[in-house]
Structure formats: C-alpha cells, structure tokens
C-alpha positions, 0 to 999 in steps of 0.5 A: 716768452722770448721765442720766435713768433710762430712758437708764441702762436703755437703756445696760444693754440695749446692754451686755447685747445684749438689745435686740430686734434682728433678729439677736438674735431670729433667734439666739433661734430666731425665724423672721424676716427679719434685714434692717435695718428702716430701710434694708432692706439689711444684717443688723440688729445693733447695730453696723449699726443705730446706727453703720453704717446709711446713714440713721443716719449722716445723724443723726450728721452733723447733730449734728456727731458723725461722729468719735465715730460712726466710733470707736464703729463700729470697736469689736467688742463691746457692752461696748466701746461702753458703755465708750467712752460712759462716757469721753465728756465729759458734754455729748457723752455726753448727746447721743450717748445721746439720739441712740441712744435716739431712733434706737431708737424711730424704728426701732421706729416704722418697723417698726410703722407704716412712718413716719419722720422726717427726720435733722434732726428726730431730731438736733434732738430729741436735741440739745434733750433733752440741752441741756434736762437740762444747763440744768436741772442748771445752774439747780438748782446755781445756785439761791440760798438762799430769802433771796436767791432770784431773783424777777420784776423790774418792767420799766423805765419805758415798757416792758411785760414778757411772761412766757410758758410752755409744757407738752408731753405726749408721750403725747398730742402736746398742748401747753398755752401761757400768757402774762402781760402786765404793766406797769412797776408790775407790774400785770397787763394781760392773760393768756392760756392755751390748748391745742394739738393735734398738737404737735411738741415742747416748743419748738413749745409755747414758741414758740406761747406767745411768738407769742400773748403778743407778738401780744396786746401788739401788738394793744393798741398797746404799743410797748416790750416785754421777752419773758421765757421760761425756755426757753433754746433759744427765745432761742437760736433767735430769735438763730440765723440758721442754725436749719434745722429746717423744722417750727419755722422758720416759727414762729421767723420769725413771732416774729422778724418781729413783734418787729422790725416791731410794736414801737419796742423789743423784746428776748427774755430767758431767766430762771430758772423762779423768775422765771416763777411768775405765768405758771406759775400759769395752768396750771390755765386751760390744762388746762381748755381743750379742744384748739384753744381758749383763755382770754383775760382783761383783768387777772389771774384769781383763780388768780394773784392771790396769786402776783402780790402775792407777787412784787410785794412783792420786785420791782424794776426 
C-alpha cells in the first residue's frame, strides 16, 4: 500500500477493529451511549460511521465515490473492507483512505467540541491530500539527473515572472506566503513574505501568495506577467469554472479577476519545485514575521542572492 504511514496505521486499526467506536467501547465494558456521534441516531459501528451514516454519504457523493461506498457498505467484516481497499486503483485508493481518515477525525472533533465542517470541505481536503501525494510521486519519479535538472527560465522579452510559494502548519493553522518578481534579465524587482493566521488548508496559503505577488506587480504598473507556482491544484482551480468550495471560491475569483483586468497579458503555469528555488529561499523571512505581518523589499534580500546567481547561470528564455 503506497500511502503515508499514518494511513497505513489507520488501515491496520480498521482491519483489527481497534478504533474507539462506541460499539467497541460498549463491548469492552464501558457504560456509554452507543449512538453515532455525528447523526445521533443509529448505533455507531464501523459500517455505520464510515459507509451508512447519512452525513458521511454526502462526502462520498461529493467525491463521486458512491459506487465504491455501496460496495464497501455491503461487506460483512473489517477484513473484507481492507481487502477491498487493497484492490482499488492507486488514485482511488488514496482518495478513499483520506476520506475515511478525515471522517474519523471529523467524528472525534464533533464528539469533543461539537464542531463540524460541511461535506464539500471534507471532500475537498481528501481529494487535495490524495492529488498532492500523487503529484509529489510523479515529480520524484521524473526528477532528471543533476546535469539536466530543470531550472528557472527567464521570461520572454517584455514579460515579468512572478514565482510564489506557501507553507501550511496544521498544528497552529498558520501559513507562510512568499513571492519573487523578476524581469526578463532575471533581475529581482521585488520580494515579499508574510504570515497568516486561521488558515484553512495549504491551498489557502498558495492562493494568498499568488494574490499578493500579482497585486504587487499590478501596483508597479507591470503589463505582462507569467505567474509560476509548484502547486498544481492552484493552476487547476483558476481554470475550473466549477470550483465550488465556498471557503476558497472568493480567493480564486479575486485572483482570476486580477489576472484578467490588471494586465495586458497574463498566464499561470505549474512548475517543478526545482524551478522555484529562489522563492523557497525567502522561507526564513516568512518565518520571522509575526502573524498577520509581512516583509516587502525592492530587489533581493541577502538570503536569496546566492540562489539568484546560481539559477541565472543556467537560465534561458
């Protein structure tokens, strides 16, 4: 099973029926209410919580996995469920595993503080995690040798390139964004970095970095830009008219509107992380900012000068 270790451990617990479900705790002698913590109706066992609860069914439907849910719901044992999971296509397997794991954490949050998220948010997060892992594996498998390793490329004459990046801390719900604006010669025009509070997920930070970099270019009167990010789903979301997650829809709309209205020509491109090394070098500045603050500088700070010089040596249009 090619998935993060925490998911492997979660699947092991499913197979051994060792999750702290109400029915399992009651069976072990604890005097507790066996009802589902989410729907407050039927007894909470694994089959109900993950496949039959009316609330989890909405998540399966949002992820277009209803047929798989029905097949799993009809199985009679935890071992049977795991065997079925192992037979799934790798992409579907990751999506289902993240769905189950995220739903378990959602159930625990409801039990502890009675707070819950919508089905679309949980479905989006599950899809995001799965696609992120698949993309990282693709990039890792396609990494060229050091002699032919991909590097940052200078934009065409008259264009400016904006490289952006974001980092997300799940434990604190904080995010760090940064951007670098460079001209056709590769010279750094402006850099920016900062920290956000109350961040929803990694894409929230990536979109915030894009918006700040694009806004900075617009304020400088730049007319033609290329926006580069190593977050594939940002590029996909900007081009997806059907993107429906309300929490991020306003950010995506703001970015698309700026790209369309503020520039003569604009495009957004997905690049490997190797092409984003200069903006990664700003991480130290983002980390030093207090929550809600930022760092803006005309030109390049000392922490990225060596990286700028290095990738300029091998860059081309």
